Every structure is written in structure tokens, then in C-alpha cells.
N, CA, C, O and CB atoms as a CASP TS submission, in Angstrom:
PFRMAT TS
TARGET T0000
AUTHOR 0000-0000-0000
METHOD Language model
MODEL 1
PARENT N/A
ATOM      1  N   MET     1     233.867  -9.197 129.059  1.00  0.00           N
ATOM      2  CA  MET     1     234.856  -8.853 130.044  1.00  0.00           C
ATOM      3  C   MET     1     234.157  -8.239 131.255  1.00  0.00           C
ATOM      4  O   MET     1     233.174  -7.511 131.119  1.00  0.00           O
ATOM      5  CB  MET     1     235.906  -7.891 129.456  1.00  0.00           C
ATOM      6  N   ASN     2     234.663  -8.536 132.394  1.00  0.00           N
ATOM      7  CA  ASN     2     234.121  -8.056 133.652  1.00  0.00           C
ATOM      8  C   ASN     2     234.419  -6.567 133.822  1.00  0.00           C
ATOM      9  O   ASN     2     235.449  -6.082 133.355  1.00  0.00           O
ATOM     10  CB  ASN     2     234.697  -8.860 134.827  1.00  0.00           C
ATOM     11  N   HIS     3     233.527  -5.844 134.486  1.00  0.00           N
ATOM     12  CA  HIS     3     233.744  -4.413 134.697  1.00  0.00           C
ATOM     13  C   HIS     3     234.956  -4.137 135.575  1.00  0.00           C
ATOM     14  O   HIS     3     235.577  -3.081 135.455  1.00  0.00           O
ATOM     15  CB  HIS     3     232.514  -3.787 135.319  1.00  0.00           C
ATOM     16  N   ARG     4     235.301  -5.070 136.453  1.00  0.00           N
ATOM     17  CA  ARG     4     236.500  -4.889 137.280  1.00  0.00           C
ATOM     18  C   ARG     4     237.754  -4.872 136.423  1.00  0.00           C
ATOM     19  O   ARG     4     238.701  -4.150 136.733  1.00  0.00           O
ATOM     20  CB  ARG     4     236.602  -5.998 138.334  1.00  0.00           C
ATOM     21  N   ASN     5     237.776  -5.646 135.364  1.00  0.00           N
ATOM     22  CA  ASN     5     238.967  -5.758 134.521  1.00  0.00           C
ATOM     23  C   ASN     5     239.160  -4.558 133.614  1.00  0.00           C
ATOM     24  O   ASN     5     240.246  -4.371 133.067  1.00  0.00           O
ATOM     25  CB  ASN     5     238.892  -7.005 133.688  1.00  0.00           C
ATOM     26  N   ASN     6     238.127  -3.740 133.443  1.00  0.00           N
ATOM     27  CA  ASN     6     238.253  -2.576 132.574  1.00  0.00           C
ATOM     28  C   ASN     6     239.194  -1.527 133.148  1.00  0.00           C
ATOM     29  O   ASN     6     239.671  -0.660 132.416  1.00  0.00           O
ATOM     30  CB  ASN     6     236.897  -1.963 132.332  1.00  0.00           C
ATOM     31  N   MET     7     239.462  -1.592 134.423  1.00  0.00           N
ATOM     32  CA  MET     7     240.312  -0.591 135.069  1.00  0.00           C
ATOM     33  C   MET     7     241.779  -1.011 135.128  1.00  0.00           C
ATOM     34  O   MET     7     242.600  -0.267 135.664  1.00  0.00           O
ATOM     35  CB  MET     7     239.809  -0.320 136.468  1.00  0.00           C
ATOM     36  N   LEU     8     242.130  -2.171 134.598  1.00  0.00           N
ATOM     37  CA  LEU     8     243.507  -2.642 134.692  1.00  0.00           C
ATOM     38  C   LEU     8     244.460  -1.858 133.799  1.00  0.00           C
ATOM     39  O   LEU     8     245.600  -1.603 134.184  1.00  0.00           O
ATOM     40  CB  LEU     8     243.571  -4.103 134.338  1.00  0.00           C
ATOM     41  N   VAL     9     244.005  -1.477 132.616  1.00  0.00           N
ATOM     42  CA  VAL     9     244.878  -0.728 131.711  1.00  0.00           C
ATOM     43  C   VAL     9     245.152   0.675 132.253  1.00  0.00           C
ATOM     44  O   VAL     9     246.311   1.087 132.295  1.00  0.00           O
ATOM     45  CB  VAL     9     244.250  -0.641 130.311  1.00  0.00           C
ATOM     46  N   PRO    10     244.114   1.433 132.674  1.00  0.00           N
ATOM     47  CA  PRO    10     244.436   2.746 133.265  1.00  0.00           C
ATOM     48  C   PRO    10     245.255   2.633 134.549  1.00  0.00           C
ATOM     49  O   PRO    10     246.086   3.498 134.827  1.00  0.00           O
ATOM     50  CB  PRO    10     243.155   3.511 133.556  1.00  0.00           C
ATOM     51  N   ALA    11     245.033   1.585 135.327  1.00  0.00           N
ATOM     52  CA  ALA    11     245.832   1.403 136.542  1.00  0.00           C
ATOM     53  C   ALA    11     247.294   1.160 136.177  1.00  0.00           C
ATOM     54  O   ALA    11     248.195   1.698 136.820  1.00  0.00           O
ATOM     55  CB  ALA    11     245.284   0.226 137.387  1.00  0.00           C
ATOM     56  N   GLY    12     247.527   0.361 135.158  1.00  0.00           N
ATOM     57  CA  GLY    12     248.893   0.142 134.691  1.00  0.00           C
ATOM     58  C   GLY    12     249.525   1.422 134.184  1.00  0.00           C
ATOM     59  O   GLY    12     250.722   1.650 134.359  1.00  0.00           O
ATOM     60  N   LEU    13     248.709   2.261 133.552  1.00  0.00           N
ATOM     61  CA  LEU    13     249.214   3.540 133.064  1.00  0.00           C
ATOM     62  C   LEU    13     249.657   4.436 134.215  1.00  0.00           C
ATOM     63  O   LEU    13     250.708   5.072 134.138  1.00  0.00           O
ATOM     64  CB  LEU    13     248.149   4.248 132.231  1.00  0.00           C
ATOM     65  N   PHE    14     248.865   4.489 135.278  1.00  0.00           N
ATOM     66  CA  PHE    14     249.236   5.303 136.435  1.00  0.00           C
ATOM     67  C   PHE    14     250.454   4.742 137.154  1.00  0.00           C
ATOM     68  O   PHE    14     251.286   5.500 137.653  1.00  0.00           O
ATOM     69  CB  PHE    14     248.069   5.404 137.403  1.00  0.00           C
ATOM     70  N   ILE    15     250.563   3.423 137.209  1.00  0.00           N
ATOM     71  CA  ILE    15     251.766   2.815 137.791  1.00  0.00           C
ATOM     72  C   ILE    15     252.982   3.164 136.934  1.00  0.00           C
ATOM     73  O   ILE    15     254.064   3.438 137.453  1.00  0.00           O
ATOM     74  CB  ILE    15     251.607   1.267 137.910  1.00  0.00           C
ATOM     75  N   GLY    16     252.787   3.149 135.619  1.00  0.00           N
ATOM     76  CA  GLY    16     253.872   3.528 134.711  1.00  0.00           C
ATOM     77  C   GLY    16     254.290   4.974 134.876  1.00  0.00           C
ATOM     78  O   GLY    16     255.471   5.295 134.746  1.00  0.00           O
ATOM     79  N   ILE    17     253.335   5.857 135.162  1.00  0.00           N
ATOM     80  CA  ILE    17     253.690   7.257 135.415  1.00  0.00           C
ATOM     81  C   ILE    17     254.603   7.342 136.635  1.00  0.00           C
ATOM     82  O   ILE    17     255.589   8.079 136.635  1.00  0.00           O
ATOM     83  CB  ILE    17     252.415   8.126 135.625  1.00  0.00           C
ATOM     84  N   GLY    18     254.266   6.585 137.667  1.00  0.00           N
ATOM     85  CA  GLY    18     255.116   6.573 138.863  1.00  0.00           C
ATOM     86  C   GLY    18     256.499   6.027 138.577  1.00  0.00           C
ATOM     87  O   GLY    18     257.496   6.566 139.057  1.00  0.00           O
ATOM     88  N   ILE    19     256.564   4.965 137.801  1.00  0.00           N
ATOM     89  CA  ILE    19     257.868   4.394 137.431  1.00  0.00           C
ATOM     90  C   ILE    19     258.661   5.396 136.604  1.00  0.00           C
ATOM     91  O   ILE    19     259.863   5.567 136.810  1.00  0.00           O
ATOM     92  CB  ILE    19     257.689   3.071 136.642  1.00  0.00           C
ATOM     93  N   GLY    20     257.992   6.054 135.675  1.00  0.00           N
ATOM     94  CA  GLY    20     258.665   7.043 134.838  1.00  0.00           C
ATOM     95  C   GLY    20     259.173   8.231 135.634  1.00  0.00           C
ATOM     96  O   GLY    20     260.256   8.749 135.359  1.00  0.00           O
ATOM     97  N   MET    21     258.405   8.663 136.611  1.00  0.00           N
ATOM     98  CA  MET    21     258.864   9.775 137.442  1.00  0.00           C
ATOM     99  C   MET    21     260.065   9.358 138.286  1.00  0.00           C
ATOM    100  O   MET    21     260.974  10.158 138.511  1.00  0.00           O
ATOM    101  CB  MET    21     257.727  10.277 138.348  1.00  0.00           C
ATOM    102  N   ALA    22     260.073   8.113 138.751  1.00  0.00           N
ATOM    103  CA  ALA    22     261.197   7.626 139.546  1.00  0.00           C
ATOM    104  C   ALA    22     262.460   7.506 138.694  1.00  0.00           C
ATOM    105  O   ALA    22     263.562   7.759 139.181  1.00  0.00           O
ATOM    106  CB  ALA    22     260.855   6.271 140.178  1.00  0.00           C
ATOM    107  N   MET    23     262.306   7.122 137.423  1.00  0.00           N
ATOM    108  CA  MET    23     263.452   6.976 136.531  1.00  0.00           C
ATOM    109  C   MET    23     263.791   8.278 135.817  1.00  0.00           C
ATOM    110  O   MET    23     264.765   8.337 135.067  1.00  0.00           O
ATOM    111  CB  MET    23     263.183   5.889 135.513  1.00  0.00           C
ATOM    112  N   GLU    24     262.997   9.321 136.042  1.00  0.00           N
ATOM    113  CA  GLU    24     263.155  10.612 135.385  1.00  0.00           C
ATOM    114  C   GLU    24     263.019  10.507 133.873  1.00  0.00           C
ATOM    115  O   GLU    24     263.666  11.245 133.130  1.00  0.00           O
ATOM    116  CB  GLU    24     264.498  11.212 135.737  1.00  0.00           C
ATOM    117  N   ASN    25     262.174   9.585 133.422  1.00  0.00           N
ATOM    118  CA  ASN    25     261.863   9.440 132.005  1.00  0.00           C
ATOM    119  C   ASN    25     260.393   9.060 131.904  1.00  0.00           C
ATOM    120  O   ASN    25     260.049   7.879 131.882  1.00  0.00           O
ATOM    121  CB  ASN    25     262.787   8.368 131.310  1.00  0.00           C
ATOM    122  N   LEU    26     259.538  10.057 131.844  1.00  0.00           N
ATOM    123  CA  LEU    26     258.098   9.850 131.943  1.00  0.00           C
ATOM    124  C   LEU    26     257.546   9.032 130.776  1.00  0.00           C
ATOM    125  O   LEU    26     256.698   8.163 130.982  1.00  0.00           O
ATOM    126  CB  LEU    26     257.390  11.186 132.010  1.00  0.00           C
ATOM    127  N   VAL    27     258.011   9.295 129.559  1.00  0.00           N
ATOM    128  CA  VAL    27     257.467   8.609 128.388  1.00  0.00           C
ATOM    129  C   VAL    27     257.762   7.110 128.436  1.00  0.00           C
ATOM    130  O   VAL    27     256.896   6.297 128.114  1.00  0.00           O
ATOM    131  CB  VAL    27     258.043   9.217 127.103  1.00  0.00           C
ATOM    132  N   ALA    28     258.962   6.747 128.831  1.00  0.00           N
ATOM    133  CA  ALA    28     259.299   5.326 128.946  1.00  0.00           C
ATOM    134  C   ALA    28     258.433   4.656 129.999  1.00  0.00           C
ATOM    135  O   ALA    28     257.982   3.528 129.799  1.00  0.00           O
ATOM    136  CB  ALA    28     260.786   5.145 129.291  1.00  0.00           C
ATOM    137  N   GLY    29     258.193   5.333 131.117  1.00  0.00           N
ATOM    138  CA  GLY    29     257.327   4.791 132.156  1.00  0.00           C
ATOM    139  C   GLY    29     255.897   4.616 131.677  1.00  0.00           C
ATOM    140  O   GLY    29     255.236   3.641 132.034  1.00  0.00           O
ATOM    141  N   LEU    30     255.414   5.555 130.868  1.00  0.00           N
ATOM    142  CA  LEU    30     254.056   5.436 130.324  1.00  0.00           C
ATOM    143  C   LEU    30     253.933   4.198 129.436  1.00  0.00           C
ATOM    144  O   LEU    30     252.953   3.460 129.526  1.00  0.00           O
ATOM    145  CB  LEU    30     253.682   6.700 129.524  1.00  0.00           C
ATOM    146  N   PHE    31     254.918   3.978 128.591  1.00  0.00           N
ATOM    147  CA  PHE    31     254.870   2.801 127.723  1.00  0.00           C
ATOM    148  C   PHE    31     254.981   1.504 128.520  1.00  0.00           C
ATOM    149  O   PHE    31     254.316   0.517 128.204  1.00  0.00           O
ATOM    150  CB  PHE    31     255.986   2.868 126.688  1.00  0.00           C
ATOM    151  N   ILE    32     255.816   1.510 129.546  1.00  0.00           N
ATOM    152  CA  ILE    32     255.935   0.331 130.409  1.00  0.00           C
ATOM    153  C   ILE    32     254.605   0.050 131.090  1.00  0.00           C
ATOM    154  O   ILE    32     254.140  -1.090 131.102  1.00  0.00           O
ATOM    155  CB  ILE    32     257.049   0.529 131.466  1.00  0.00           C
ATOM    156  N   GLY    33     253.991   1.080 131.654  1.00  0.00           N
ATOM    157  CA  GLY    33     252.710   0.915 132.343  1.00  0.00           C
ATOM    158  C   GLY    33     251.597   0.468 131.422  1.00  0.00           C
ATOM    159  O   GLY    33     250.780  -0.376 131.789  1.00  0.00           O
ATOM    160  N   LEU    34     251.563   1.033 130.225  1.00  0.00           N
ATOM    161  CA  LEU    34     250.532   0.645 129.261  1.00  0.00           C
ATOM    162  C   LEU    34     250.685  -0.817 128.862  1.00  0.00           C
ATOM    163  O   LEU    34     249.702  -1.555 128.795  1.00  0.00           O
ATOM    164  CB  LEU    34     250.595   1.540 128.016  1.00  0.00           C
ATOM    165  N   GLY    35     251.914  -1.230 128.600  1.00  0.00           N
ATOM    166  CA  GLY    35     252.168  -2.626 128.236  1.00  0.00           C
ATOM    167  C   GLY    35     251.816  -3.582 129.361  1.00  0.00           C
ATOM    168  O   GLY    35     251.207  -4.625 129.125  1.00  0.00           O
ATOM    169  N   VAL    36     252.196  -3.234 130.582  1.00  0.00           N
ATOM    170  CA  VAL    36     251.883  -4.086 131.733  1.00  0.00           C
ATOM    171  C   VAL    36     250.375  -4.162 131.940  1.00  0.00           C
ATOM    172  O   VAL    36     249.844  -5.228 132.254  1.00  0.00           O
ATOM    173  CB  VAL    36     252.572  -3.554 133.010  1.00  0.00           C
ATOM    174  N   GLY    37     249.684  -3.042 131.767  1.00  0.00           N
ATOM    175  CA  GLY    37     248.225  -3.034 131.918  1.00  0.00           C
ATOM    176  C   GLY    37     247.537  -3.940 130.915  1.00  0.00           C
ATOM    177  O   GLY    37     246.635  -4.695 131.278  1.00  0.00           O
ATOM    178  N   PHE    38     247.953  -3.875 129.649  1.00  0.00           N
ATOM    179  CA  PHE    38     247.346  -4.729 128.627  1.00  0.00           C
ATOM    180  C   PHE    38     247.673  -6.201 128.871  1.00  0.00           C
ATOM    181  O   PHE    38     246.802  -7.061 128.735  1.00  0.00           O
ATOM    182  CB  PHE    38     247.823  -4.309 127.232  1.00  0.00           C
ATOM    183  N   LEU    39     248.907  -6.492 129.227  1.00  0.00           N
ATOM    184  CA  LEU    39     249.275  -7.886 129.496  1.00  0.00           C
ATOM    185  C   LEU    39     248.525  -8.444 130.698  1.00  0.00           C
ATOM    186  O   LEU    39     248.013  -9.562 130.652  1.00  0.00           O
ATOM    187  CB  LEU    39     250.779  -8.000 129.729  1.00  0.00           C
ATOM    188  N   PHE    40     248.462  -7.664 131.773  1.00  0.00           N
ATOM    189  CA  PHE    40     247.795  -8.132 132.971  1.00  0.00           C
ATOM    190  C   PHE    40     246.298  -8.314 132.739  1.00  0.00           C
ATOM    191  O   PHE    40     245.711  -9.260 133.264  1.00  0.00           O
ATOM    192  CB  PHE    40     248.036  -7.166 134.114  1.00  0.00           C
ATOM    193  N   SER    41     245.665  -7.424 131.962  1.00  0.00           N
ATOM    194  CA  SER    41     244.236  -7.578 131.691  1.00  0.00           C
ATOM    195  C   SER    41     243.972  -8.834 130.854  1.00  0.00           C
ATOM    196  O   SER    41     242.957  -9.503 131.049  1.00  0.00           O
ATOM    197  CB  SER    41     243.691  -6.333 130.967  1.00  0.00           C
ATOM    198  N   THR    42     244.870  -9.155 129.933  1.00  0.00           N
ATOM    199  CA  THR    42     244.722 -10.379 129.142  1.00  0.00           C
ATOM    200  C   THR    42     244.879 -11.618 130.018  1.00  0.00           C
ATOM    201  O   THR    42     244.126 -12.581 129.874  1.00  0.00           O
ATOM    202  CB  THR    42     245.750 -10.406 128.002  1.00  0.00           C
ATOM    203  N   ILE    43     245.847 -11.597 130.918  1.00  0.00           N
ATOM    204  CA  ILE    43     246.068 -12.736 131.810  1.00  0.00           C
ATOM    205  C   ILE    43     244.862 -12.949 132.720  1.00  0.00           C
ATOM    206  O   ILE    43     244.415 -14.081 132.906  1.00  0.00           O
ATOM    207  CB  ILE    43     247.338 -12.522 132.653  1.00  0.00           C
ATOM    208  N   VAL    44     244.334 -11.860 133.289  1.00  0.00           N
ATOM    209  CA  VAL    44     243.171 -11.971 134.173  1.00  0.00           C
ATOM    210  C   VAL    44     241.958 -12.471 133.400  1.00  0.00           C
ATOM    211  O   VAL    44     241.183 -13.271 133.925  1.00  0.00           O
ATOM    212  CB  VAL    44     242.859 -10.614 134.832  1.00  0.00           C
ATOM    213  N   TYR    45     241.779 -12.016 132.167  1.00  0.00           N
ATOM    214  CA  TYR    45     240.666 -12.477 131.342  1.00  0.00           C
ATOM    215  C   TYR    45     240.785 -13.969 131.060  1.00  0.00           C
ATOM    216  O   TYR    45     239.785 -14.686 131.104  1.00  0.00           O
ATOM    217  CB  TYR    45     240.610 -11.692 130.026  1.00  0.00           C
ATOM    218  N   MET    46     242.001 -14.450 130.770  1.00  0.00           N
ATOM    219  CA  MET    46     242.184 -15.875 130.493  1.00  0.00           C
ATOM    220  C   MET    46     241.932 -16.705 131.743  1.00  0.00           C
ATOM    221  O   MET    46     241.365 -17.793 131.642  1.00  0.00           O
ATOM    222  CB  MET    46     243.596 -16.143 129.957  1.00  0.00           C
ATOM    223  N   ILE    47     242.333 -16.232 132.909  1.00  0.00           N
ATOM    224  CA  ILE    47     242.096 -16.947 134.152  1.00  0.00           C
ATOM    225  C   ILE    47     240.603 -17.048 134.432  1.00  0.00           C
ATOM    226  O   ILE    47     240.110 -18.106 134.826  1.00  0.00           O
ATOM    227  CB  ILE    47     242.813 -16.256 135.315  1.00  0.00           C
ATOM    228  N   GLU    48     239.881 -15.943 134.228  1.00  0.00           N
ATOM    229  CA  GLU    48     238.438 -15.959 134.467  1.00  0.00           C
ATOM    230  C   GLU    48     237.715 -16.849 133.455  1.00  0.00           C
ATOM    231  O   GLU    48     236.714 -17.478 133.799  1.00  0.00           O
ATOM    232  CB  GLU    48     237.877 -14.535 134.407  1.00  0.00           C
ATOM    233  N   ALA    49     238.193 -16.911 132.240  1.00  0.00           N
ATOM    234  CA  ALA    49     237.572 -17.773 131.227  1.00  0.00           C
ATOM    235  C   ALA    49     237.751 -19.244 131.576  1.00  0.00           C
ATOM    236  O   ALA    49     236.869 -20.055 131.295  1.00  0.00           O
ATOM    237  CB  ALA    49     238.166 -17.487 129.841  1.00  0.00           C
ATOM    238  N   ASN    50     238.884 -19.601 132.186  1.00  0.00           N
ATOM    239  CA  ASN    50     239.128 -20.989 132.571  1.00  0.00           C
ATOM    240  C   ASN    50     238.284 -21.411 133.764  1.00  0.00           C
ATOM    241  O   ASN    50     238.030 -22.603 133.943  1.00  0.00           O
ATOM    242  CB  ASN    50     240.593 -21.191 132.886  1.00  0.00           C
ATOM    243  N   LYS    51     237.844 -20.463 134.584  1.00  0.00           N
ATOM    244  CA  LYS    51     237.043 -20.798 135.744  1.00  0.00           C
ATOM    245  C   LYS    51     235.623 -21.213 135.361  1.00  0.00           C
ATOM    246  O   LYS    51     234.963 -21.944 136.099  1.00  0.00           O
ATOM    247  CB  LYS    51     237.000 -19.625 136.693  1.00  0.00           C
ATOM    248  N   LYS    52     235.163 -20.746 134.216  1.00  0.00           N
ATOM    249  CA  LYS    52     233.775 -21.051 133.805  1.00  0.00           C
ATOM    250  C   LYS    52     233.641 -22.392 133.164  1.00  0.00           C
ATOM    251  O   LYS    52     232.541 -22.780 132.772  1.00  0.00           O
ATOM    252  CB  LYS    52     233.266 -20.014 132.859  1.00  0.00           C
TER
END
């Protein structure tokens, strides 16, 4: 995995914190962000694998 892709999960977590603060439910936002981060990192990894 590329070093750039290692930051996608924590970035999703921070985005989830923002979503949770906006919805006034921090824990739900954290889970949303974590899930989005893992999904997005998998998608980016699959795209990069197809380029090679």
C-alpha cells in the first residue's frame, strides 16, 4: 500500500468527528467516519492495483 493511502482512515475519522459534532452525536459520527475511511482506502487501493 502506498504511504499516501495510509492517511485515509484517520482522515475519515476526523471528517466523522466533524459530522458527529454537526449532528450533536459524536460517537455516531466517529463510526461513520471510520467506515468511510476504510471503504475509501479499499477503493483507492483497488484503483491503484488496476493501474499496474
